[in-house]
C-alpha positions as CSV (number, residue, x, y, z in Angstrom):
1,M,5.6,-11.7,-8.9
2,D,2.6,-11.6,-6.6
3,F,-0.4,-9.3,-7.4
4,G,-2.7,-7.5,-5.0
5,L,-5.9,-5.6,-5.4
6,V,-6.4,-2.3,-3.5
7,L,-9.8,-0.9,-2.8
8,Q,-11.6,1.7,-0.7
9,T,-14.2,0.3,1.6
10,D,-17.1,2.4,0.1
11,P,-20.6,1.0,0.7
12,P,-22.0,-1.4,-0.2
13,A,-19.4,-3.6,1.5
14,S,-20.8,-6.5,-0.6
15,R,-19.2,-4.9,-3.7
16,V,-15.8,-4.8,-2.0
17,V,-16.2,-8.5,-1.2
18,E,-17.3,-9.3,-4.8
19,L,-14.3,-7.5,-6.3
20,M,-11.9,-9.4,-4.0
21,Q,-13.5,-12.7,-5.0
22,R,-13.1,-11.7,-8.6
23,A,-9.4,-10.8,-8.0
24,E,-8.8,-14.2,-6.4
25,R,-10.4,-16.0,-9.4
26,N,-8.0,-14.0,-11.6
27,G,-4.8,-15.0,-9.9
28,F,-4.4,-12.2,-7.4
29,S,-2.8,-13.3,-4.1
30,H,-3.5,-10.3,-1.9
31,G,-6.4,-8.0,-1.2
32,W,-5.8,-4.6,0.4
33,T,-8.0,-1.7,1.5
34,F,-7.6,1.9,2.7
35,D,-8.1,2.4,6.4
36,S,-9.5,5.8,7.4
37,A,-12.4,5.3,9.8
38,V,-14.1,8.7,9.0
39,L,-13.9,8.5,5.2
40,W,-14.8,4.8,4.6
41,Q,-16.5,1.9,6.3
42,E,-14.6,-0.2,8.9
43,P,-12.2,-2.5,6.9
44,F,-11.7,-5.2,9.5
45,V,-15.4,-6.0,9.6
46,I,-15.3,-6.4,5.9
47,Y,-12.1,-8.5,6.0
48,S,-13.9,-11.3,7.8
49,Q,-16.4,-11.4,5.0
50,I,-13.7,-11.4,2.3
51,L,-11.8,-14.2,4.1
52,A,-14.9,-16.3,4.5
53,R,-15.7,-16.0,0.8
54,T,-12.2,-16.6,-0.6
55,S,-9.9,-19.5,0.0
56,T,-6.3,-18.3,-0.4
57,L,-6.4,-14.5,-0.7
58,K,-4.3,-12.7,2.0
59,I,-5.8,-9.4,3.2
60,G,-4.7,-6.3,5.0
61,P,-4.8,-2.5,5.2
62,M,-2.8,-0.3,2.9
63,V,-2.3,1.2,5.4
64,T,-3.4,1.3,9.0
65,N,-1.6,3.5,11.5
66,P,-0.7,3.3,15.2
67,G,-2.8,6.3,16.2
68,T,-6.4,5.6,15.4
69,R,-6.4,2.1,17.0
70,T,-4.5,1.0,20.1
71,W,-1.7,-1.5,19.3
72,E,-3.1,-4.4,21.3
73,V,-6.5,-4.0,19.6
74,T,-4.9,-4.0,16.2
75,A,-2.9,-7.1,17.1
76,S,-5.9,-8.9,18.5
77,T,-7.9,-8.1,15.4
78,F,-5.3,-9.6,13.1
79,A,-4.7,-12.6,15.4
80,T,-8.4,-13.3,15.6
81,L,-8.8,-13.3,11.8
82,N,-5.8,-15.6,11.5
83,D,-7.2,-17.9,14.1
84,M,-10.5,-18.1,12.1
85,F,-9.1,-18.4,8.6
86,G,-5.4,-19.3,8.9
87,N,-2.4,-17.0,8.5
88,R,-4.0,-14.9,5.8
89,T,-3.4,-11.4,6.9
90,V,-0.7,-8.8,6.5
91,C,-0.5,-5.6,8.6
92,G,0.4,-2.7,6.3
93,I,1.2,0.3,8.5
94,G,2.2,3.9,8.0
95,R,1.9,7.4,9.4
96,G,-1.9,7.7,8.9
97,D,-2.0,10.6,6.5
98,S,-5.8,10.7,5.8
99,A,-7.0,8.8,8.9
100,M,-5.2,11.2,11.3
101,R,-5.7,14.5,9.4
102,V,-9.4,14.0,8.8
103,A,-9.8,13.7,12.6
104,G,-7.8,16.8,13.2
105,R,-4.6,15.1,14.4
106,R,-1.1,15.0,13.0
107,P,0.3,11.9,11.4
108,N,2.2,9.5,13.6
109,T,5.9,9.8,14.3
110,L,8.4,7.1,13.2
111,A,9.1,6.3,16.8
112,R,5.4,5.5,17.3
113,I,5.3,3.3,14.2
114,S,8.4,1.5,15.3
115,G,6.9,0.7,18.7
116,A,3.6,-0.4,17.2
117,M,5.3,-2.7,14.6
118,K,7.1,-4.6,17.4
119,V,4.0,-5.0,19.6
120,I,1.7,-6.0,16.8
121,R,4.1,-8.6,15.4
122,A,4.9,-10.1,18.9
123,L,1.3,-10.2,20.1
124,G,0.2,-11.7,16.8
125,R,2.7,-14.6,17.4
126,G,1.4,-15.2,20.9
127,E,4.5,-13.6,22.4
128,E,4.7,-11.1,25.3
129,A,4.8,-7.3,24.5
130,D,4.3,-4.0,26.2
131,P,1.6,-2.0,24.3
132,G,2.8,1.3,25.8
133,G,1.5,1.4,29.4
134,G,4.5,-0.3,31.1
135,T,2.8,-3.7,31.4
136,A,3.7,-6.7,29.3
137,V,0.7,-8.7,28.0
138,R,0.2,-11.6,25.7
139,F,-2.8,-13.3,24.1
140,P,-3.2,-16.7,25.8
141,W,-5.5,-18.0,22.9
142,V,-3.0,-17.5,20.0
143,K,-2.0,-20.9,18.6
144,P,1.6,-22.0,17.8
145,G,2.6,-21.0,14.3
146,A,0.5,-17.9,14.2
147,E,2.1,-14.8,12.6
148,V,1.3,-11.3,11.5
149,P,3.8,-9.9,9.0
150,V,4.1,-6.1,9.3
151,W,4.9,-4.1,6.1
152,M,5.8,-0.5,6.4
153,A,4.9,2.3,3.9
154,A,7.8,4.8,3.4
155,Y,9.2,7.5,1.2
156,G,11.7,9.6,3.2
157,P,15.2,8.6,4.2
158,K,14.5,8.0,7.8
159,A,11.4,5.9,7.1
160,L,13.2,3.9,4.4
161,K,16.0,3.2,6.9
162,M,13.6,2.1,9.6
163,T,11.8,-0.1,7.1
164,G,15.0,-1.9,6.2
165,E,15.9,-2.3,9.9
166,E,12.5,-3.4,11.3
167,A,9.8,-4.2,8.9
168,D,8.9,-7.5,7.2
169,G,7.9,-5.7,4.0
170,F,8.3,-2.4,2.3
171,I,5.2,-0.7,0.7
172,L,6.1,1.9,-2.0
173,Q,3.1,3.8,-3.3
174,L,4.4,4.6,-6.8
175,A,5.6,2.7,-9.8
176,D,8.3,4.9,-11.1
177,P,11.3,2.7,-12.0
178,Y,13.9,5.2,-11.1
179,L,12.4,6.0,-7.7
180,T,11.7,2.3,-7.1
181,E,15.3,1.4,-7.7
182,Y,16.5,4.3,-5.4
183,M,14.2,3.4,-2.5
184,V,14.5,-0.4,-2.7
185,K,18.3,0.1,-2.5
186,A,17.9,2.4,0.5
187,V,15.7,-0.3,2.3
188,R,18.1,-3.1,1.4
189,D,21.2,-1.2,2.4
190,A,19.6,-0.5,5.8
191,A,18.6,-4.1,6.3
192,E,22.1,-5.3,5.5
193,A,23.6,-2.7,7.8
194,A,21.3,-4.0,10.6
195,G,22.5,-7.5,10.1
196,R,19.4,-8.7,8.3
197,D,19.1,-10.6,5.0
198,P,17.8,-7.9,2.6
199,S,15.9,-10.5,0.6
200,E,13.7,-11.2,3.6
201,V,12.1,-7.7,3.3
202,T,9.3,-8.2,0.9
203,V,9.0,-5.3,-1.6
204,C,5.4,-4.3,-2.6
205,V,4.9,-1.5,-5.2
206,A,1.4,-0.1,-5.2
207,A,-0.1,2.1,-7.9
208,P,-3.2,2.6,-10.1
209,A,-3.4,0.5,-13.2
210,Y,-5.6,1.3,-16.2
211,V,-5.5,-0.9,-19.3
212,T,-6.4,0.7,-22.6
213,A,-7.5,-1.0,-25.8
214,D,-4.8,0.8,-27.7
215,D,-2.2,3.5,-27.2
216,S,-4.1,6.2,-29.0
217,P,-3.9,9.8,-27.6
218,A,-7.6,9.6,-26.7
219,A,-7.3,6.3,-24.9
220,L,-4.2,7.4,-22.9
221,A,-5.8,10.8,-22.0
222,H,-8.8,9.1,-20.5
223,A,-6.6,6.7,-18.6
224,R,-4.5,9.5,-17.2
225,E,-7.6,11.4,-16.0
226,Q,-8.8,8.2,-14.2
227,C,-5.5,7.9,-12.4
228,R,-4.4,11.5,-11.9
229,W,-5.7,11.4,-8.3
230,F,-2.8,9.2,-7.3
231,G,-0.3,12.0,-7.9
232,G,-2.2,14.2,-5.5
233,M,-2.4,11.5,-2.9
234,V,1.4,10.9,-3.1
235,G,1.8,14.7,-3.1
236,N,0.5,14.9,0.4
237,H,3.4,12.7,1.6
238,V,5.9,14.5,-0.6
239,A,4.8,17.9,0.8
240,D,5.6,16.6,4.3
241,L,9.0,15.5,3.1
242,V,9.8,18.9,1.5
243,A,8.7,20.6,4.8
244,K,11.0,18.4,6.8
245,Y,14.1,18.0,4.5
246,G,13.8,20.8,2.0
247,A,13.2,20.6,-1.8
248,R,16.8,20.5,-3.0
249,T,18.9,19.3,-0.1
250,G,19.8,15.9,-1.6
251,A,17.9,14.1,1.2
252,V,14.9,13.3,-1.1
253,P,15.2,12.9,-4.9
254,G,14.0,15.8,-7.0
255,E,12.3,13.3,-9.2
256,L,9.9,12.8,-6.3
257,T,9.5,16.4,-5.1
258,D,9.7,18.7,-8.1
259,Y,6.1,18.2,-9.3
260,I,4.4,19.6,-6.2
261,K,5.7,23.1,-6.6
262,V,2.3,24.3,-7.8
263,R,0.3,22.2,-5.3
264,Q,-2.2,24.5,-3.5
265,G,-4.2,22.4,-1.1
266,Y,-6.1,19.1,-0.6
267,D,-9.6,18.2,0.4
268,Y,-9.7,14.6,1.8
269,A,-13.4,14.4,0.8
270,H,-12.0,13.4,-2.6
271,H,-9.1,11.3,-1.4
272,G,-8.2,8.4,-3.6
273,R,-10.9,9.1,-6.1
274,S,-10.8,9.7,-9.9
275,G,-11.9,13.2,-10.8
276,N,-10.4,14.6,-7.6
277,P,-10.4,18.4,-8.3
278,D,-7.4,19.0,-6.1
279,T,-5.1,17.0,-8.3
280,Q,-5.2,19.0,-11.6
281,F,-1.7,20.2,-10.8
282,V,-0.3,16.7,-11.4
283,P,1.2,16.7,-14.9
284,D,0.8,13.9,-17.4
285,E,4.5,12.9,-17.0
286,I,3.9,12.1,-13.3
287,V,0.8,10.0,-14.0
288,D,2.8,8.0,-16.6
289,R,5.7,7.5,-14.2
290,F,3.8,6.8,-11.0
291,C,1.0,4.6,-12.5
292,L,0.6,1.8,-15.1
293,I,-1.4,3.0,-18.1
294,G,-1.7,1.8,-21.6
295,T,-2.1,-1.5,-23.4
296,A,-1.7,-4.9,-21.6
297,D,1.7,-5.3,-23.3
298,Q,2.8,-1.9,-21.9
299,H,1.8,-3.0,-18.4
300,I,3.7,-6.3,-18.8
301,E,6.8,-4.4,-19.9
302,K,6.7,-2.1,-16.9
303,L,6.0,-4.9,-14.5
304,N,8.9,-6.9,-15.8
305,A,11.1,-3.9,-15.3
306,L,9.9,-3.5,-11.7
307,R,10.4,-7.1,-11.0
308,A,14.0,-6.8,-12.2
309,L,14.5,-4.0,-9.6
310,G,13.5,-6.4,-6.8
311,V,9.7,-5.9,-6.6
312,D,8.0,-9.0,-5.2
313,Q,4.4,-7.7,-5.5
314,F,2.5,-5.2,-7.5
315,A,-0.7,-4.0,-5.7
316,L,-3.1,-2.5,-8.2
317,Y,-5.2,0.5,-7.0
318,D,-8.5,-0.1,-8.7
319,M,-10.4,3.2,-8.1
320,H,-11.5,4.2,-11.6
321,D,-14.3,3.5,-14.1
322,A,-13.0,0.1,-15.3
323,Q,-12.7,-1.9,-12.1
324,E,-13.9,-5.3,-13.3
325,A,-12.3,-4.9,-16.7
326,V,-8.8,-4.3,-15.3
327,I,-9.1,-7.2,-12.9
328,D,-10.1,-9.5,-15.7
329,I,-7.4,-8.3,-18.2
330,Y,-4.8,-8.8,-15.5
331,G,-6.1,-12.3,-14.9
332,T,-6.2,-13.4,-18.5
333,E,-3.3,-11.5,-20.0
334,V,-1.0,-9.6,-17.7
335,I,-0.4,-12.0,-14.7
336,P,0.1,-15.1,-16.9
337,A,2.6,-13.2,-19.1
338,V,4.6,-11.7,-16.2
339,N,4.7,-15.1,-14.4
340,A,5.3,-17.3,-17.4
341,P,8.1,-19.9,-16.9
């Protein structure tokens, strides 16, 4: 199983770079960041610094979107980084929940995501593509062998289907084994129906991880409070699904939708941060299901269960009060145990 580190690009950018260097030293293969231009610093500028100061780490956004950047600019940015540092980028893409809403716009449609994925992938390879204006273009400077894998974030049935049909990878932002099994199956079934090899769609589960010294009530309570924000972030996507499909129609599992019944609102000023006051509605059960909390042995057990469900990478959200400690414990205890021969 691969391991990724997910950060927000809060200033100073030097700390983001340092944490990514620490992750690479501890056996992480991927480094990811949020991408909301209003809320955080520009990630692609920081990527160049991360790539220059690491040797093998692959980097990308979790996730960018096809609305805040034109498709050819996104493709050119990835292709330039790859030309400078080798094929060490991955384009994570989604609807743009925070990036679009903070700027007063609606998240992108699936049709727009589909078009962007095709254009970014093609241009990143040096192939010809139409970025939306009716004119096909290509980057004459892209070298043979270049590539930009595009991984799509999804929860709902139509998005899962499109991921299986079109994306190189699937990003699932929760670590609940039941929902992971349900959604991975949906993606793989769609890939197979489209004539693709389902195993070629990389599966990345992303969730907060907080390692405790023991499993005492006090230790677990603190870990839950550090990770409760995640249930609120996921709840934004779930609320959209409920509005579209209904809460009990069978289109979306109740295991995903039931907990947002008492959700009242959301302020993106606290997005993705521990102590978010808008996420107190998230029950302990959801934190335990969606995140990885507890001792190192408990993390190893859950990661092994996720791997058995077809998960290729676990990307660790590291927004809490133990950033360095969790990276180091994963490097010394968790990653070696999960990947032991």
